[in-house]
C-alpha positions in Angstrom: 16.0 6.9 -20.7 12.7 6.9 -22.6 12.1 9.5 -25.2 8.7 10.4 -26.6 8.9 7.8 -29.4 9.7 4.9 -27.1 7.0 6.0 -24.7 4.5 6.2 -27.6 5.5 2.6 -28.6 5.0 1.3 -25.0 1.6 3.0 -24.8 0.6 1.5 -28.1 1.6 -2.0 -26.9 -0.2 -1.3 -23.7 -3.5 -0.3 -25.4 -3.4 -2.9 -28.1 -2.7 -5.8 -25.8 -4.3 -4.6 -22.6 -1.0 -5.2 -20.8 0.5 -3.3 -17.9 3.8 -1.4 -18.1 5.2 -4.0 -15.7 4.3 -7.0 -17.9 5.7 -5.5 -21.2 9.4 -5.5 -20.1 8.8 -8.7 -18.2 7.6 -10.5 -21.3 10.5 -9.1 -23.4 12.9 -10.2 -20.7 11.5 -13.7 -20.6 11.7 -13.9 -24.4 15.4 -12.8 -24.3 16.2 -15.3 -21.5 14.5 -18.1 -23.4 16.4 -17.3 -26.6 19.8 -17.1 -24.9 19.3 -20.1 -22.7 17.6 -22.3 -25.4 15.0 -23.2 -22.8 11.2 -23.0 -23.2 10.5 -22.7 -19.5 11.5 -19.4 -18.0 11.2 -18.4 -14.3 11.7 -14.9 -13.1 11.5 -13.8 -9.4 10.1 -10.5 -8.4 9.3 -8.8 -5.1 5.7 -8.1 -4.1 4.2 -6.2 -1.2 3.2 -8.5 1.6 1.0 -6.3 3.9 -2.1 -8.3 3.4 -3.7 -7.8 6.9 -5.0 -4.7 8.4 -3.0 -5.4 11.6 0.3 -4.8 9.7 -0.7 -1.3 8.3 0.5 0.5 11.4 3.8 -1.5 11.7 6.9 0.2 10.6 9.0 -1.7 8.1 9.0 -3.2 4.7 7.2 -6.4 4.2 7.9 -8.3 1.0 7.6 -11.7 -0.5 9.5 -12.8 -3.5 7.4 -14.7 -6.0 8.4 -16.6 -9.0 6.6 -16.1 -12.3 6.8 -19.1 -14.6 6.2 -19.0 -18.3 6.5 -21.3 -21.2 8.1 -19.4 -24.1 7.6 -21.5 -27.2 8.6 -20.6 -30.7 5.2 -21.6 -32.1 3.2 -18.9 -30.2 2.8 -15.3 -31.2 4.0 -12.3 -29.2 0.4 -11.5 -28.4 -0.2 -15.0 -27.0 3.0 -14.7 -24.9 1.8 -11.3 -23.6 -1.5 -13.0 -22.6 0.3 -15.9 -20.9 2.6 -13.7 -18.9 -0.2 -11.5 -17.8 -2.3 -14.5 -16.7 0.7 -16.1 -14.9 1.6 -12.8 -13.2 -2.0 -12.3 -12.0 -2.2 -15.9 -10.6 1.1 -15.3 -8.7 -0.1 -12.0 -7.3 -3.4 -13.5 -6.1 -1.5 -16.3 -4.3 1.4 -14.1 -3.0 0.7 -15.0 0.6 1.2 -18.8 0.0 4.5 -19.7 1.6 7.3 -21.0 -0.5 7.3 -24.2 1.5 3.6 -24.8 0.7 4.3 -24.2 -3.0 7.0 -26.8 -3.0 4.8 -29.3 -1.2 2.0 -28.7 -3.7 4.4 -29.1 -6.6 5.8 -32.4 -5.3 2.2 -33.6 -4.7 1.2 -32.8 -8.3 4.4 -34.4 -9.8 3.6 -37.7 -8.0 0.2 -37.7 -9.7 -2.0 -37.5 -6.6 
């Protein structure tokens, strides 16, 4: 799948941009989606671990939330700026992963009404 040359390229991107190996393909995927869809706003869903309380550590099962990472992919920003934006958005989403989808919708509607 990845030969030494491709791995070296990924490591170089990682070190030059201080970006994780998760965010490198995510950024590229968002760029491709934006180009094919002709849309500047791209949303990608991804699962995150949802065991945020100590009480759940001994419980058997897989706890997951799906979060949506939104990015604005504009033709007037550089790839480095896009990397930075995706990393920032991903970090914000991960920090707030325990906020329910319903609460996010309520907040979004609240903000759109200008309150």
